[in-house]
N, C-alpha and C positions, 0 to 999 in steps of 0.2 A: 533762697531763703536759708539762712544759717540755722544750725541745729544739728542735723545729722544727715549726711548723704553718703551713698556708697556707689561705686562704679566697679564694673568687672571687665577684665580683659581676658580673651581667650585666644590661644594660638600665637602668642607674641614671643614666647621663650625668653623671658626677661629675668636676669639675675636679680632676685628680690633684695638681696643684701646691698647691691650697687644702687638699686632704686631708692632704698631707704636713705643711703648716704647722700644721694643727690637731692632728696626732698628736704633733708634737715637744713641746708643753708637757706632755703626759702624763708624759714621762720626767723633765722638770724637777720635777714635782710628786712624783715617786717617787724623788727624790735621784739622778738620773742626769744627767750632762752629755751633751747631745745636739746633733747637727748634721745638717742636711739637705743632701744633694748631689744634683744632677740627673745621672742616668745615661742611656745611650742609649735604654733601653726605658721609663724613668720616673724614680722617685726612690728614694734610699737614705737611711735614717736610721740613723746609728751612735750608740749610747748606751753610755756607760761609767759604771759604778756609782761614786758618791761615798760609799757606805755603807761604813764600816769593817768589815772581815771579810767583805765580799762583793765579791770581785774578779771581776766579770762584765762581759761585753760583750754587748749585744743588738743585732742588726741587723734592721731592718725594710726590706723592699723592696716598693715599690708599682709594679707593672709592668703595662703594657698600654695600653688606650685608655679614654676616658671610659665607653663602654658595655660594656666587657669587660676588667676588670682584676683582678689578684690582689694580695693583701697577704700577704707571707711574713714570719713572726716566727721568728727563730732566736737561741739563745743562744750565747755564745762557745765553749762546749764542743762541738765537732763530733764527738767520740768516742762520742755516744750518751748514755744515761741516766747511766751511772756515770762520774764524773769521776776524774781521776788521784788526787786526794786521798781520794776514797771507796775506791778499790781499795787504796791504800796503807793507809788506815784499817782496811779489812777484814783485811788481812794483819797489821797491827799488833795488831788485836783478838785474833787467834789467839795472840799472845804477851803478852796482858795489858793492852793499850792499847785505846783506842777513841775518843780525842779527834778524830782526823782523820775517821773515819767519821761521828761525830756532827756535826761542822762541815759536812761535805759534804752530809749529809742536810738540815740546817737551810738551807743555801744552796739546795739543790734545791727545798725547800719554799717558800722566799721567791720564787724565780723562778717557781714555779707560780702563786702568788698574783698576782705582777706580770703574768704572761701572761693570766690569767683577767680581770684588770682591764683590761688592754690591749684584749682583744677586745671587751669591753663598751663601752669608750670609742670604739673604732674603729667598731663598729656604729652607735653614736649619731651619730658624725660623718658616716658614709656617708649615713644617713637624712636628716640635716640638709642635706647637700650635693647631694641628688638634683636633677638638671637644672641644676646650677651651671655646667656646661660650656656649655650653650646660652645661659644668661644672660650669661656672659662674652663669648660670640660676638656677641650682640645689642648689648651695650655697646660693643664695639670697632667694630662696623659703624656704629652711630649716631654715634660720636665722629668718624668720618672723613667723615661727610656734611656 
């Protein structure tokens, strides 16, 4: 279900900056404009849909430390499962319409597919980046010697 989901990884020693930079291209591949910004506790990726008729914003937060971090995926609608267009569509359906409800349901379905693919992509990136934080530390120590 799209909306908000969070996963936690412990003991992976992942460079969070590298993880953010590897997640960003996922959004470009799914027709979202994305940018990464550093925040106090980690990184935030803001993605805006470039798909016509899908006016959505996705926020991903990567928070914590290399050995204990969370990735939080949330869509632009903070009001829960039913968007305003779905509620209006439902009310309109009672009076003979249904376009807005149908459009809202399609949008929700599209976001669910994107979210499912996002978690698959993120799991692969975390697995690939295991111990990347210690490798980065080793490189910086040897370059200063």
